[in-house]
MDAnalysis code that builds the backbone (N, CA, C; Angstrom):
import MDAnalysis as mda
import numpy as np

u = mda.Universe.empty(657, n_residues=219, atom_resindex=np.repeat(np.arange(219), 3), trajectory=True)
u.add_TopologyAttr("name", ["N", "CA", "C"] * 219)
u.add_TopologyAttr("resid", np.arange(1, 220))
u.add_TopologyAttr("resname", ["UNK", "UNK", "UNK", "UNK", "UNK", "UNK", "UNK", "UNK", "UNK", "UNK", "UNK", "UNK", "UNK", "UNK", "UNK", "UNK", "UNK", "UNK", "UNK", "UNK", "UNK", "UNK", "UNK", "UNK", "UNK", "UNK", "UNK", "UNK", "UNK", "UNK", "UNK", "UNK", "UNK", "UNK", "UNK", "UNK", "UNK", "UNK", "UNK", "UNK", "UNK", "UNK", "UNK", "UNK", "UNK", "UNK", "UNK", "UNK", "UNK", "UNK", "UNK", "UNK", "UNK", "UNK", "UNK", "UNK", "UNK", "UNK", "UNK", "UNK", "UNK", "UNK", "UNK", "UNK", "UNK", "UNK", "UNK", "UNK", "UNK", "UNK", "UNK", "UNK", "UNK", "UNK", "UNK", "UNK", "UNK", "UNK", "UNK", "UNK", "UNK", "UNK", "UNK", "UNK", "UNK", "UNK", "UNK", "UNK", "UNK", "UNK", "UNK", "UNK", "UNK", "UNK", "UNK", "UNK", "UNK", "UNK", "UNK", "UNK", "UNK", "UNK", "UNK", "UNK", "UNK", "UNK", "UNK", "UNK", "UNK", "UNK", "UNK", "UNK", "UNK", "UNK", "UNK", "UNK", "UNK", "UNK", "UNK", "UNK", "UNK", "UNK", "UNK", "UNK", "UNK", "UNK", "UNK", "UNK", "UNK", "UNK", "UNK", "UNK", "UNK", "UNK", "UNK", "UNK", "UNK", "UNK", "UNK", "UNK", "UNK", "UNK", "UNK", "UNK", "UNK", "UNK", "UNK", "UNK", "UNK", "UNK", "UNK", "UNK", "UNK", "UNK", "UNK", "UNK", "UNK", "UNK", "UNK", "UNK", "UNK", "UNK", "UNK", "UNK", "UNK", "UNK", "UNK", "UNK", "UNK", "UNK", "UNK", "UNK", "UNK", "UNK", "UNK", "UNK", "UNK", "UNK", "UNK", "UNK", "UNK", "UNK", "UNK", "UNK", "UNK", "UNK", "UNK", "UNK", "UNK", "UNK", "UNK", "UNK", "UNK", "UNK", "UNK", "UNK", "UNK", "UNK", "UNK", "UNK", "UNK", "UNK", "UNK", "UNK", "UNK", "UNK", "UNK", "UNK", "UNK", "UNK", "UNK", "UNK", "UNK", "UNK", "UNK", "UNK", "UNK", "UNK", "UNK"])
u.atoms.positions = np.array([
    [112.467, 162.946, 116.020],
    [113.288, 164.130, 115.783],
    [114.650, 164.018, 116.463],
    [114.679, 163.271, 117.574],
    [115.953, 163.073, 118.258],
    [116.969, 162.407, 117.339],
    [116.493, 161.459, 116.513],
    [117.398, 160.774, 115.590],
    [118.084, 161.760, 114.665],
    [117.340, 162.762, 114.183],
    [117.917, 163.772, 113.308],
    [118.958, 164.593, 114.053],
    [118.620, 165.008, 115.286],
    [119.564, 165.779, 116.081],
    [120.853, 165.005, 116.311],
    [120.711, 163.751, 116.710],
    [121.894, 162.938, 116.983],
    [122.738, 162.769, 115.732],
    [122.069, 162.606, 114.585],
    [122.793, 162.475, 113.321],
    [123.557, 163.761, 112.991],
    [122.885, 164.917, 113.165],
    [123.516, 166.206, 112.885],
    [124.713, 166.423, 113.802],
    [124.530, 166.164, 115.103],
    [125.633, 166.332, 116.054],
    [126.786, 165.381, 115.727],
    [126.447, 164.141, 115.410],
    [127.466, 163.135, 115.149],
    [128.266, 163.477, 113.892],
    [127.555, 163.877, 112.830],
    [128.244, 164.242, 111.589],
    [129.175, 165.435, 111.824],
    [128.690, 166.433, 112.549],
    [129.521, 167.597, 112.836],
    [130.742, 167.198, 113.658],
    [130.534, 166.328, 114.638],
    [131.657, 165.865, 115.456],
    [132.686, 165.132, 114.603],
    [132.223, 164.287, 113.694],
    [133.140, 163.540, 112.823],
    [133.964, 164.503, 111.962],
    [133.315, 165.501, 111.375],
    [134.040, 166.450, 110.539],
    [134.985, 167.321, 111.371],
    [134.615, 167.618, 112.597],
    [135.509, 168.401, 113.453],
    [136.778, 167.619, 113.770],
    [136.643, 166.305, 113.926],
    [137.806, 165.477, 114.252],
    [138.656, 165.194, 113.022],
    [138.008, 164.964, 111.873],
    [138.776, 164.682, 110.658],
    [139.509, 165.916, 110.153],
    [139.068, 167.097, 110.567],
    [139.742, 168.342, 110.176],
    [140.437, 169.011, 111.358],
    [140.688, 168.221, 112.399],
    [141.212, 168.760, 113.650],
    [142.564, 169.454, 113.477],
    [143.374, 168.974, 112.544],
    [144.710, 169.548, 112.359],
    [144.659, 171.001, 111.913],
    [143.506, 171.437, 111.381],
    [143.378, 172.822, 110.926],
    [143.289, 173.805, 112.085],
    [142.906, 173.305, 113.265],
    [142.747, 174.231, 114.388],
    [143.268, 173.658, 115.705],
    [144.104, 172.615, 115.615],
    [144.590, 171.951, 116.814],
    [145.401, 172.890, 117.704],
    [146.054, 173.889, 117.121],
    [146.886, 174.805, 117.908],
    [146.187, 176.143, 118.149],
    [144.866, 176.147, 118.069],
    [144.083, 177.360, 118.286],
    [143.109, 177.129, 119.452],
    [142.463, 178.180, 119.941],
    [141.467, 177.998, 121.010],
    [140.278, 177.130, 120.604],
    [140.119, 176.861, 119.310],
    [139.035, 175.981, 118.855],
    [139.319, 174.506, 119.113],
    [140.507, 174.205, 119.637],
    [140.869, 172.795, 119.849],
    [139.918, 172.090, 120.819],
    [139.229, 172.861, 121.651],
    [138.277, 172.265, 122.593],
    [136.856, 172.174, 122.012],
    [136.664, 172.715, 120.817],
    [135.327, 172.767, 120.241],
    [134.732, 171.371, 120.008],
    [135.513, 170.397, 119.515],
    [134.943, 169.042, 119.373],
    [134.431, 168.479, 120.700],
    [135.075, 168.843, 121.795],
    [134.600, 168.382, 123.105],
    [133.232, 168.970, 123.425],
    [133.009, 170.230, 123.048],
    [131.705, 170.850, 123.276],
    [130.630, 170.158, 122.439],
    [130.974, 169.815, 121.205],
    [130.011, 169.107, 120.346],
    [129.694, 167.738, 120.928],
    [130.733, 167.028, 121.393],
    [130.523, 165.712, 121.999],
    [129.669, 165.835, 123.265],
    [129.911, 166.871, 124.050],
    [129.123, 167.113, 125.265],
    [127.664, 167.387, 124.901],
    [127.447, 168.140, 123.835],
    [126.089, 168.417, 123.370],
    [125.380, 167.120, 122.987],
    [126.080, 166.278, 122.263],
    [125.524, 164.978, 121.864],
    [125.162, 164.143, 123.092],
    [126.078, 164.066, 124.041],
    [125.832, 163.304, 125.270],
    [124.658, 163.896, 126.047],
    [124.585, 165.214, 126.107],
    [123.527, 165.884, 126.856],
    [122.147, 165.565, 126.289],
    [122.052, 165.546, 124.952],
    [120.768, 165.238, 124.321],
    [120.355, 163.790, 124.590],
    [121.315, 162.888, 124.547],
    [121.012, 161.480, 124.826],
    [120.558, 161.320, 126.272],
    [121.280, 161.972, 127.200],
    [120.904, 161.894, 128.612],
    [119.518, 162.484, 128.839],
    [119.231, 163.622, 128.205],
    [117.916, 164.237, 128.338],
    [116.814, 163.313, 127.866],
    [117.057, 162.598, 126.774],
    [116.074, 161.643, 126.243],
    [115.831, 160.516, 127.249],
    [116.895, 159.979, 127.826],
    [116.747, 158.869, 128.764],
    [116.032, 159.305, 130.042],
    [116.297, 160.525, 130.496],
    [115.622, 161.007, 131.709],
    [114.117, 161.110, 131.489],
    [113.721, 161.606, 130.339],
    [112.293, 161.764, 130.041],
    [111.593, 160.418, 129.878],
    [112.271, 159.454, 129.282],
    [111.599, 158.212, 128.896],
    [111.837, 157.020, 129.819],
    [112.831, 157.116, 130.719],
    [113.134, 155.979, 131.583],
    [113.272, 156.448, 133.027],
    [112.421, 155.915, 133.896],
    [112.382, 156.359, 135.289],
    [113.705, 156.133, 136.016],
    [114.430, 155.109, 135.639],
    [115.676, 154.801, 136.349],
    [116.750, 155.869, 136.135],
    [116.559, 156.742, 135.160],
    [117.510, 157.820, 134.927],
    [117.063, 159.134, 135.573],
    [115.967, 159.103, 136.292],
    [115.419, 160.325, 136.873],
    [116.290, 160.833, 138.017],
    [116.312, 162.165, 138.183],
    [117.008, 162.785, 139.301],
    [116.124, 162.875, 140.548],
    [114.828, 162.588, 140.394],
    [113.884, 162.816, 141.482],
    [113.079, 161.555, 141.778],
    [112.766, 161.367, 143.056],
    [111.952, 160.232, 143.462],
    [110.467, 160.496, 143.243],
    [110.060, 161.780, 143.321],
    [108.654, 162.119, 143.149],
    [108.210, 161.825, 141.720],
    [107.092, 161.141, 141.575],
    [106.605, 160.752, 140.245],
    [106.312, 161.959, 139.364],
    [105.826, 163.036, 139.965],
    [105.477, 164.225, 139.176],
    [106.702, 164.926, 138.586],
    [107.873, 164.630, 139.139],
    [109.092, 165.283, 138.657],
    [110.056, 164.323, 137.961],
    [109.708, 163.058, 137.865],
    [110.712, 162.089, 137.405],
    [111.113, 162.274, 135.946],
    [110.380, 163.113, 135.211],
    [110.743, 163.368, 133.814],
    [111.483, 164.696, 133.642],
    [111.680, 165.426, 134.723],
    [112.332, 166.738, 134.636],
    [113.826, 166.584, 134.356],
    [114.252, 167.128, 133.244],
    [115.667, 167.052, 132.861],
    [116.290, 168.418, 132.644],
    [115.585, 169.474, 133.060],
    [116.023, 170.826, 132.727],
    [117.352, 171.182, 133.383],
    [117.689, 170.548, 134.497],
    [118.932, 170.883, 135.183],
    [120.148, 170.628, 134.289],
    [120.096, 169.563, 133.480],
    [121.260, 169.271, 132.632],
    [121.421, 170.331, 131.550],
    [120.306, 170.943, 131.142],
    [120.386, 172.004, 130.138],
    [120.821, 173.326, 130.766],
    [120.452, 173.542, 132.018],
    [120.943, 174.737, 132.711],
    [122.459, 174.673, 132.895],
    [122.953, 173.494, 133.253],
    [124.407, 173.317, 133.371],
    [125.066, 173.480, 132.007],
    [124.430, 172.913, 130.990],
    [124.973, 173.016, 129.631],
    [125.118, 174.476, 129.193],
    [124.122, 175.299, 129.511],
    [124.174, 176.705, 129.133],
    [125.395, 177.393, 129.741],
    [125.700, 177.078, 130.984],
    [126.876, 177.669, 131.635],
    [128.160, 177.254, 130.917],
    [128.236, 175.978, 130.549],
    [129.418, 175.493, 129.829],
    [129.500, 176.133, 128.451],
    [128.371, 176.187, 127.750],
    [128.303, 176.755, 126.405],
    [128.758, 178.211, 126.404],
    [128.148, 179.032, 127.259],
    [128.509, 180.446, 127.305],
    [129.934, 180.632, 127.802],
    [130.316, 179.846, 128.812],
    [131.672, 179.966, 129.346],
    [132.730, 179.696, 128.290],
    [132.496, 178.656, 127.491],
    [133.466, 178.340, 126.448],
    [133.557, 179.450, 125.417],
    [132.434, 179.985, 124.981],
    [132.477, 180.994, 123.928],
    [133.023, 182.330, 124.429],
    [132.780, 182.657, 125.682],
    [133.426, 183.858, 126.227],
    [134.942, 183.673, 126.231],
    [135.371, 182.498, 126.666],
    [136.812, 182.216, 126.676],
    [137.379, 182.230, 125.259],
    [136.656, 181.627, 124.317],
    [137.105, 181.564, 122.932],
    [137.300, 182.960, 122.341],
    [136.290, 183.813, 122.477],
    [136.392, 185.137, 121.862],
    [137.387, 186.028, 122.592],
    [137.550, 185.801, 123.886],
    [138.574, 186.554, 124.601],
    [139.957, 186.164, 124.104],
    [140.123, 184.942, 123.653],
    [141.401, 184.478, 123.120],
    [141.649, 184.964, 121.693],
    [140.629, 184.894, 120.842],
    [140.858, 185.195, 119.424],
    [140.839, 186.696, 119.128],
    [140.113, 187.467, 119.929],
    [140.077, 188.916, 119.718],
    [141.372, 189.532, 120.250],
    [141.976, 190.413, 119.489],
    [143.246, 191.027, 119.867],
    [143.084, 192.459, 120.379],
    [142.028, 193.128, 119.955],
    [141.790, 194.496, 120.398],
    [141.555, 194.511, 121.910],
    [142.365, 195.297, 122.618],
    [142.305, 195.289, 124.078],
    [140.978, 195.814, 124.618],
    [140.402, 196.800, 123.949],
    [139.099, 197.309, 124.372],
    [138.027, 196.235, 124.208],
    [138.069, 195.529, 123.077],
    [137.105, 194.455, 122.834],
    [137.263, 193.348, 123.873],
    [138.503, 193.012, 124.209],
    [138.748, 191.969, 125.209],
    [138.179, 192.371, 126.566],
    [138.336, 193.633, 126.901],
    [137.795, 194.131, 128.171],
    [136.273, 194.055, 128.171],
    [135.652, 194.417, 127.042],
    [134.193, 194.343, 126.932],
    [133.705, 192.906, 127.071],
    [134.444, 191.979, 126.486],
    [134.058, 190.572, 126.585],
    [134.129, 190.095, 128.030],
    [135.154, 190.517, 128.754],
    [135.243, 190.151, 130.172],
    [134.054, 190.706, 130.955],
    [133.678, 191.938, 130.653],
    [132.570, 192.580, 131.365],
    [131.256, 191.858, 131.100],
    [130.970, 191.567, 129.827],
    [129.693, 190.923, 129.513],
    [129.662, 189.483, 130.009],
    [130.833, 188.842, 130.091],
    [130.883, 187.494, 130.658],
    [130.524, 187.537, 132.146],
    [131.090, 188.492, 132.855],
    [130.785, 188.637, 134.285],
    [129.303, 188.931, 134.485],
    [128.745, 189.818, 133.669],
    [127.327, 190.158, 133.783],
    [126.443, 188.934, 133.516],
    [126.853, 188.114, 132.567],
    [126.078, 186.914, 132.267],
    [126.040, 185.964, 133.457],
    [127.194, 185.683, 134.036],
    [127.228, 184.744, 135.157],
    [126.577, 185.337, 136.404],
    [126.640, 186.645, 136.552],
    [125.908, 187.288, 137.644],
    [124.400, 187.122, 137.447],
    [123.951, 187.210, 136.196],
    [122.514, 187.051, 135.927],
    [122.058, 185.637, 136.281],
    [122.929, 184.644, 136.075],
    [122.576, 183.284, 136.486],
    [122.518, 183.173, 138.004],
    [123.461, 183.822, 138.680],
    [123.463, 183.782, 140.141],
    [122.198, 184.420, 140.699],
    [121.796, 185.548, 140.134],
    [120.579, 186.234, 140.591],
    [119.352, 185.372, 140.302],
    [119.334, 184.713, 139.147],
    [118.182, 183.885, 138.768],
    [117.922, 182.768, 139.770],
    [118.975, 182.298, 140.428],
    [118.812, 181.208, 141.385],
    [117.936, 181.600, 142.570],
    [117.808, 182.897, 142.813],
    [116.958, 183.360, 143.911],
    [115.477, 183.368, 143.519],
    [115.197, 183.306, 142.227],
    [113.817, 183.423, 141.753],
    [113.321, 182.197, 140.999],
    [114.242, 181.368, 140.530],
    [113.851, 180.197, 139.756],
    [114.594, 178.970, 140.266],
    [113.922, 177.845, 140.232],
    [114.531, 176.593, 140.661],
    [115.178, 175.917, 139.454],
    [116.501, 175.836, 139.403],
    [117.169, 175.295, 138.209],
    [116.914, 173.813, 137.981],
    [116.361, 173.112, 138.997],
    [116.038, 171.695, 138.823],
    [114.713, 171.490, 138.092],
    [113.893, 172.538, 138.060],
    [112.556, 172.390, 137.480],
    [112.205, 173.458, 136.450],
    [113.081, 174.420, 136.241],
    [112.791, 175.496, 135.292],
    [114.070, 175.993, 134.632],
    [113.955, 176.334, 133.360],
    [115.072, 177.010, 132.699],
    [115.281, 178.371, 133.334],
    [116.518, 178.801, 133.404],
    [116.826, 180.146, 133.885],
    [116.776, 181.069, 132.674],
    [115.543, 181.260, 132.171],
    [115.381, 181.822, 130.831],
    [115.791, 183.284, 130.727],
    [115.639, 184.051, 131.784],
    [116.103, 185.440, 131.702],
    [117.625, 185.494, 131.583],
    [118.296, 184.680, 132.373],
    [119.753, 184.621, 132.289],
    [120.206, 184.071, 130.935],
    [119.454, 183.090, 130.407],
    [119.777, 182.567, 129.073],
    [119.745, 183.681, 128.030],
    [118.760, 184.550, 128.150],
    [118.641, 185.657, 127.192],
    [119.816, 186.622, 127.325],
    [120.214, 186.894, 128.564],
    [121.386, 187.750, 128.785],
    [122.616, 187.112, 128.150],
    [122.779, 185.797, 128.344],
    [123.918, 185.100, 127.769],
    [123.917, 185.129, 126.249],
    [122.747, 184.956, 125.651],
    [122.645, 185.003, 124.188],
    [123.047, 186.374, 123.652],
    [122.560, 187.428, 124.298],
    [122.917, 188.780, 123.861],
    [124.399, 189.052, 124.055],
    [124.953, 188.520, 125.148],
    [126.367, 188.745, 125.435],
    [127.260, 188.036, 124.421],
    [126.964, 186.778, 124.137],
    [127.757, 186.039, 123.145],
    [127.581, 186.659, 121.768],
    [126.357, 187.076, 121.451],
    [126.121, 187.763, 120.176],
    [126.969, 189.022, 120.063],
    [127.104, 189.760, 121.162],
    [127.943, 190.964, 121.174],
    [129.400, 190.610, 120.932],
    [129.873, 189.545, 121.583],
    [131.253, 189.111, 121.384],
    [131.505, 188.725, 119.926],
    [130.536, 188.073, 119.314],
    [130.673, 187.692, 117.907],
    [130.765, 188.921, 117.015],
    [129.919, 189.905, 117.262],
    [129.948, 191.128, 116.457],
    [131.271, 191.868, 116.630],
    [131.822, 191.856, 117.835],
    [133.129, 192.476, 118.061],
    [134.207, 191.757, 117.246],
    [134.137, 190.432, 117.239],
    [135.117, 189.671, 116.466],
    [134.952, 189.907, 114.969],
    [133.715, 189.919, 114.491],
    [133.467, 190.228, 113.085],
    [134.033, 191.605, 112.725],
    [133.804, 192.566, 113.584],
    [134.285, 193.928, 113.317],
    [135.803, 193.964, 113.258],
    [136.444, 193.221, 114.137],
    [137.907, 193.212, 114.147],
    [138.477, 192.586, 112.882],
    [137.981, 191.397, 112.506],
    [138.561, 190.750, 111.331],
    [138.214, 191.509, 110.048],
    [137.083, 192.218, 110.039],
    [136.726, 193.011, 108.856],
    [137.713, 194.164, 108.666],
    [138.107, 194.782, 109.753],
    [139.034, 195.902, 109.646],
    [140.478, 195.452, 109.420],
    [140.856, 194.350, 110.064],
    [142.231, 193.878, 109.946],
    [142.478, 193.230, 108.589],
    [141.524, 192.422, 108.135],
    [141.707, 191.681, 106.880],
    [141.126, 192.386, 105.671],
    [140.406, 193.466, 105.919],
    [139.772, 194.171, 104.819],
    [138.537, 193.473, 104.295],
    [138.010, 192.517, 105.053],
    [136.813, 191.794, 104.633],
    [136.686, 190.487, 105.398],
    [135.621, 189.752, 105.130],
    [135.374, 188.472, 105.791],
    [135.903, 187.351, 104.912],
    [136.860, 186.589, 105.443],
    [137.507, 185.518, 104.696],
    [136.749, 184.204, 104.914],
    [136.200, 183.650, 103.843],
    [135.406, 182.428, 103.972],
    [136.255, 181.216, 104.346],
    [137.569, 181.325, 104.245],
    [138.435, 180.221, 104.632],
    [138.802, 180.258, 106.119],
    [138.357, 181.298, 106.797],
    [138.561, 181.417, 108.235],
    [137.443, 180.652, 108.947],
    [137.781, 179.576, 109.638],
    [136.767, 178.744, 110.277],
    [135.949, 179.525, 111.291],
    [136.538, 180.561, 111.891],
    [135.808, 181.346, 112.882],
    [134.623, 182.076, 112.254],
    [134.710, 182.389, 110.984],
    [133.587, 183.047, 110.308],
    [132.366, 182.134, 110.309],
    [132.576, 180.860, 110.034],
    [131.471, 179.891, 110.007],
    [130.949, 179.621, 111.411],
    [131.859, 179.528, 112.384],
    [131.450, 179.361, 113.780],
    [130.632, 180.570, 114.213],
    [131.123, 181.760, 113.863],
    [130.425, 182.998, 114.233],
    [128.994, 183.013, 113.726],
    [128.835, 182.729, 112.441],
    [127.495, 182.796, 111.858],
    [126.563, 181.767, 112.476],
    [127.071, 180.564, 112.691],
    [126.233, 179.528, 113.283],
    [125.767, 179.894, 114.681],
    [126.701, 180.311, 115.523],
    [126.352, 180.647, 116.908],
    [125.494, 181.903, 116.955],
    [125.774, 182.872, 116.085],
    [124.996, 184.106, 116.079],
    [123.542, 183.846, 115.696],
    [123.321, 183.058, 114.662],
    [121.952, 182.738, 114.236],
    [121.187, 182.069, 115.372],
    [121.834, 181.130, 116.049],
    [121.169, 180.445, 117.157],
    [120.857, 181.412, 118.297],
    [121.807, 182.261, 118.649],
    [121.614, 183.159, 119.791],
    [120.662, 184.314, 119.492],
    [120.410, 184.602, 118.239],
    [119.382, 185.585, 117.895],
    [117.995, 184.967, 118.065],
    [117.862, 183.700, 117.674],
    [116.551, 183.046, 117.742],
    [116.200, 182.561, 119.142],
    [117.176, 182.050, 119.874],
    [116.881, 181.344, 121.117],
    [116.133, 182.175, 122.162],
    [116.455, 183.462, 122.356],
    [115.676, 184.237, 123.348],
    [114.183, 184.278, 123.033],
    [113.823, 184.432, 121.754],
    [112.408, 184.413, 121.377],
    [111.789, 183.055, 121.699],
    [112.539, 182.022, 121.432],
    [112.041, 180.662, 121.683],
    [111.821, 180.415, 123.169],
    [112.823, 180.686, 123.991],
    [112.738, 180.336, 125.406],
    [111.738, 181.213, 126.143],
    [111.691, 182.504, 125.823],
    [110.731, 183.389, 126.491],
    [109.293, 183.040, 126.098],
    [109.095, 182.748, 124.829],
    [107.751, 182.378, 124.373],
    [107.294, 181.075, 125.011],
    [108.212, 180.118, 125.132],
    [107.858, 178.831, 125.700],
    [107.394, 178.922, 127.141],
    [107.922, 179.899, 127.883],
    [107.559, 180.038, 129.291],
    [106.530, 181.136, 129.549],
    [106.547, 182.193, 128.745],
    [105.710, 183.356, 129.061],
    [104.559, 183.573, 128.080],
    [104.713, 183.094, 126.833],
    [103.679, 183.315, 125.812],
    [103.409, 181.989, 125.104],
    [102.814, 181.082, 125.826],
    [102.666, 179.708, 125.342],
    [101.832, 179.640, 124.060],
    [100.760, 180.432, 123.982],
    [99.924, 180.413, 122.778],
    [100.728, 180.816, 121.546],
    [101.541, 181.860, 121.682],
    [102.405, 182.303, 120.578],
    [103.391, 181.188, 120.216],
    [103.948, 180.572, 121.233],
    [104.906, 179.475, 121.050],
    [104.290, 178.340, 120.236],
    [103.057, 177.995, 120.564],
    [102.388, 176.891, 119.880],
    [101.878, 177.285, 118.497],
    [101.309, 178.484, 118.398],
    [100.731, 178.923, 117.126],
    [101.787, 179.040, 116.029],
    [102.979, 179.465, 116.413],
    [104.031, 179.685, 115.406],
    [105.061, 178.565, 115.372],
    [104.750, 177.466, 116.017],
    [105.572, 176.245, 115.926],
    [107.051, 176.537, 116.203],
    [107.297, 177.225, 117.303],
    [108.674, 177.631, 117.601],
    [109.575, 176.437, 117.905],
    [109.001, 175.365, 118.412],
    [109.802, 174.169, 118.659],
    [110.382, 173.638, 117.360],
    [109.538, 173.550, 116.347],
    [110.006, 173.070, 115.044],
    [110.999, 174.054, 114.424],
    [110.777, 175.336, 114.636],
    [111.711, 176.338, 114.133],
    [113.071, 176.211, 114.813],
    [113.060, 175.864, 116.110],
    [114.327, 175.654, 116.814],
    [115.109, 174.515, 116.181],
    [114.417, 173.433, 115.816],
    [115.092, 172.312, 115.162],
    [115.780, 172.765, 113.877],
    [115.082, 173.603, 113.110],
    [115.650, 174.103, 111.858],
    [116.879, 174.956, 112.142],
    [116.778, 175.830, 113.127],
    [117.894, 176.719, 113.472],
    [119.109, 175.909, 113.922],
    [118.875, 174.880, 114.739],
    [119.981, 174.042, 115.198],
    [120.649, 173.331, 114.020],
    [119.846, 172.825, 113.095],
    [120.407, 172.159, 111.911],
    [121.224, 173.139, 111.071],
    [120.734, 174.369, 110.944],
    [121.482, 175.388, 110.199],
    [122.800, 175.680, 110.897],
    [122.754, 175.844, 112.226],
    [123.968, 176.146, 112.985],
    [125.022, 175.063, 112.798],
    [124.627, 173.821, 112.978],
    [125.605, 172.744, 112.857],
    [126.005, 172.500, 111.406],
    [125.119, 172.825, 110.481],
    [125.496, 172.766, 109.072],
    [126.591, 173.774, 108.749],
    [126.476, 174.972, 109.309],
    [127.511, 175.991, 109.109],
    [128.831, 175.557, 109.751],
    [128.752, 174.951, 110.932],
    [129.971, 174.431, 111.558],
    [130.658, 173.425, 110.636],
    [129.865, 172.508, 110.084],
    [130.420, 171.455, 109.239],
    [131.063, 172.031, 107.984],
    [130.395, 172.994, 107.366],
    [130.981, 173.657, 106.191],
    [132.300, 174.306, 106.558],
    [132.325, 174.959, 107.724],
    [133.549, 175.604, 108.173],
    [134.691, 174.623, 108.346],
    [134.413, 173.459, 108.924],
    [135.458, 172.459, 109.106],
    [136.019, 172.009, 107.760],
    [135.156, 171.910, 106.759],
    [135.566, 171.381, 105.453],
    [136.342, 172.423, 104.636],
    [135.835, 173.648, 104.545],
    [136.421, 174.634, 103.619],
    [137.533, 175.465, 104.241],
    [137.673, 175.443, 105.551],
    [138.617, 176.347, 106.207],
    [140.066, 175.947, 105.923],
    [140.931, 176.936, 106.079],
    [142.380, 176.717, 105.932],
    [143.069, 177.257, 107.200],
    [144.091, 176.550, 107.619],
    [144.760, 176.933, 108.873],
    [145.325, 178.344, 108.827],
    [145.910, 178.733, 107.682],
    [146.550, 180.044, 107.617],
    [145.546, 181.196, 107.565],
    [144.250, 180.879, 107.468],
    [143.224, 181.912, 107.443],
    [142.606, 182.122, 108.819],
    [142.984, 181.290, 109.786],
    [142.373, 181.414, 111.116],
    [142.735, 182.749, 111.755],
    [141.688, 183.385, 112.307],
    [141.917, 184.627, 113.060],
    [140.772, 184.814, 114.029],
])
């Protein structure tokens, strides 16, 4: 399954670079870097699990633990999208709300450190807060462009980014909470496989956005 993920990430990265001129002067200019970081993170996670020399820990029972790289990734992921939506949203009230929910998200991670070890466990409660916060920022942006443009413009690359990230952030809290708190539900409903599908859909939407978008439609 890793091969599929790497292929999806790589294809999306290629299309983001070949269409880079469409958003080079926008806050999305850093988005290809996030995709490349995601690709690198997955490769590193694979090597940590399968090769002892890449382990962060000397103890044999922990030498396959790679969750810390995903905890760091979550901070980068949420941080970038808070910054992105704070840049693209023009409504001052919406911008203030985005700042507030960003602060609350990072505070939730700080609090989680007192109860969970980020080297051995996902900070899943904070992840859920971050997903809801980014989802809120996306809805604020959708609401703004709907009122300003009189509708959702399919040539606006942010529309495709919005839908991809929103779909993922709606599903991910169910996935992460079930994986840690309701294992039987997680296994019975094959949530791991569903996550793979959701990720493919998200990156598929990104790729479509890179291809069909037009620079003058960006908002």
